[in-house]
C-alpha positions as CSV (number, residue, x, y, z in Angstrom):
1,M,-3.1,4.7,16.1
2,S,0.4,5.5,17.3
3,P,2.6,6.6,14.4
4,N,6.3,5.9,14.2
5,H,7.4,6.6,10.7
6,R,5.0,8.5,8.4
7,V,4.9,7.6,4.7
8,A,3.6,10.5,2.8
9,I,1.9,10.5,-0.6
10,S,4.2,9.3,-3.3
11,E,6.7,8.0,-0.8
12,W,7.9,4.4,0.0
13,V,9.9,3.2,3.0
14,V,11.5,-0.1,3.9
15,A,12.3,-0.6,7.5
16,E,12.8,-3.4,10.2
17,S,11.1,-4.3,13.4
18,P,10.2,-2.7,15.8
19,E,9.2,0.2,13.5
20,I,5.6,1.0,12.6
21,L,5.0,2.5,9.2
22,V,1.9,4.7,8.8
23,C,-0.1,6.1,5.9
24,Y,-2.7,8.8,6.7
25,G,-5.6,9.8,4.5
26,L,-5.8,7.0,2.0
27,G,-8.8,7.9,-0.3
28,S,-8.3,6.7,-3.8
29,C,-4.6,6.4,-3.0
30,L,-3.5,2.9,-2.2
31,G,-1.3,1.8,0.8
32,I,0.8,-1.2,-0.1
33,A,2.5,-3.2,2.6
34,V,5.0,-5.9,1.6
35,Y,6.4,-8.1,4.4
36,D,9.0,-10.7,5.1
37,R,7.8,-12.4,8.3
38,A,11.1,-14.5,8.7
39,N,13.2,-11.4,8.9
40,R,10.6,-9.0,10.3
41,I,11.3,-6.4,7.6
42,G,8.8,-4.7,5.3
43,G,8.0,-1.8,3.1
44,L,5.1,0.5,2.8
45,A,4.1,2.7,-0.1
46,H,1.5,5.5,-0.3
47,T,0.7,5.4,-4.0
48,L,-1.3,7.9,-6.0
49,L,-1.7,6.5,-9.5
50,P,-1.8,3.0,-11.1
51,S,1.3,2.9,-13.4
52,Q,4.3,4.9,-14.1
53,P,4.2,6.4,-17.6
54,R,7.1,5.3,-19.9
55,D,8.0,9.0,-20.4
56,D,7.8,9.9,-16.8
57,T,10.1,12.9,-16.1
58,M,9.0,13.5,-12.5
59,R,11.2,10.7,-11.2
60,R,8.8,9.9,-8.3
61,P,8.4,6.2,-8.7
62,G,6.7,6.0,-5.3
63,R,3.8,7.8,-6.8
64,F,2.8,4.8,-8.9
65,V,1.5,1.4,-7.7
66,D,3.5,-0.7,-10.2
67,S,6.9,1.0,-9.7
68,A,6.5,1.3,-5.9
69,I,5.9,-2.4,-5.5
70,E,8.9,-3.3,-7.6
71,L,11.1,-0.8,-5.6
72,I,10.0,-2.3,-2.3
73,R,10.5,-5.9,-3.5
74,N,14.0,-5.1,-4.8
75,E,15.0,-3.3,-1.6
76,L,13.7,-6.2,0.5
77,I,15.7,-8.7,-1.6
78,Y,18.8,-6.5,-1.4
79,R,18.4,-6.6,2.4
80,G,18.3,-10.4,2.5
81,S,14.7,-11.4,2.0
82,L,13.9,-14.3,-0.3
83,P,11.4,-13.5,-3.0
84,E,9.2,-16.5,-2.0
85,S,9.0,-15.2,1.6
86,L,7.2,-12.0,0.7
87,T,3.5,-11.3,1.2
88,A,1.4,-8.2,0.7
89,K,-1.6,-6.3,2.0
90,I,-3.4,-3.4,0.4
91,V,-5.5,-0.6,1.9
92,G,-7.5,2.2,0.2
93,G,-8.5,2.5,-3.4
94,A,-11.8,4.2,-2.5
95,N,-14.1,5.9,-4.9
96,M,-13.9,9.3,-3.2
97,F,-15.7,11.1,-6.1
98,E,-18.8,9.0,-6.2
99,M,-20.9,12.1,-6.9
100,F,-19.3,12.4,-10.4
101,N,-20.9,9.1,-11.3
102,H,-17.9,7.3,-12.8
103,P,-18.9,4.1,-14.4
104,V,-18.1,1.1,-12.1
105,G,-14.5,0.1,-12.3
106,T,-13.2,3.3,-14.0
107,G,-12.2,5.4,-11.0
108,V,-8.6,5.9,-10.0
109,G,-9.1,3.9,-6.8
110,T,-10.3,0.8,-8.7
111,R,-7.5,1.2,-11.2
112,N,-5.0,1.4,-8.3
113,I,-6.4,-1.8,-6.9
114,D,-6.2,-3.6,-10.2
115,A,-2.6,-2.4,-10.8
116,A,-1.6,-3.7,-7.4
117,R,-3.1,-7.1,-7.9
118,A,-1.5,-7.3,-11.4
119,T,1.9,-6.2,-10.3
120,L,1.9,-8.5,-7.2
121,G,0.8,-11.4,-9.3
122,K,3.5,-10.7,-11.9
123,L,6.1,-10.7,-9.1
124,G,4.8,-13.8,-7.4
125,I,3.9,-11.9,-4.1
126,P,0.7,-13.3,-2.5
127,L,-1.9,-10.8,-1.6
128,I,-3.0,-12.0,1.9
129,G,-5.1,-9.1,3.2
130,E,-7.0,-6.1,2.0
131,D,-9.4,-3.4,3.0
132,I,-10.3,-1.6,-0.2
133,G,-12.9,0.2,-2.2
134,A,-16.1,1.9,-0.9
135,N,-16.3,5.6,-0.7
136,F,-14.5,6.7,2.5
137,G,-10.9,7.3,3.6
138,R,-8.7,5.2,5.7
139,S,-5.4,5.4,7.6
140,M,-3.2,2.4,8.1
141,E,-0.4,1.3,10.5
142,F,2.0,-1.5,9.4
143,D,3.7,-3.1,12.4
144,L,6.9,-4.7,11.3
145,A,7.2,-6.7,14.5
146,T,4.1,-8.7,13.6
147,G,3.2,-8.0,10.0
148,E,-0.1,-6.7,11.3
149,V,-1.9,-3.9,9.4
150,R,-4.3,-1.9,11.5
151,I,-6.9,0.3,9.7
152,C,-8.8,3.2,11.0
153,T,-11.6,4.8,8.8
154,V,-12.9,8.3,8.8
155,L,-16.3,6.9,9.5
156,N,-15.4,5.4,12.8
157,R,-12.0,6.4,14.2
158,S,-12.4,4.5,17.4
159,D,-12.9,1.2,15.5
160,V,-9.7,-0.3,14.3
161,K,-9.8,-3.2,11.8
162,V,-6.8,-5.6,11.5
163,V,-5.8,-7.3,8.3
């Protein structure tokens, strides 16, 4: 994987082709890529938690799945994207703490995935690709020239999956 612009935990970035946006170390965190193919512009968020609390005083909306998706969508529209031209892909949401025997569907990774699907659905953004769940970490590259998302897992770094 050849990084261009690193998106750290709790950050979100909107950029244009030919940039490549990268998230490293997605465990239970969720990488969310939103793309406008017509304009070759997109955004990537490296989110930590499902939803922003109403009384959030930290002012880090990129930390939360719901607010990060809304911020990216709004920025893309501000830059000329049509809402109906946007698509999304999600990566991560693993159950990294399987040894704690969380009941199925209650871990933060699962809740992040559920929050992304709900927020994307609410905003009318089709989810067209995903590599989620399991119990291992991932890194992702989002190529704004093509909309392609390449995934490398900690299990097999030489095998790159494309969604």
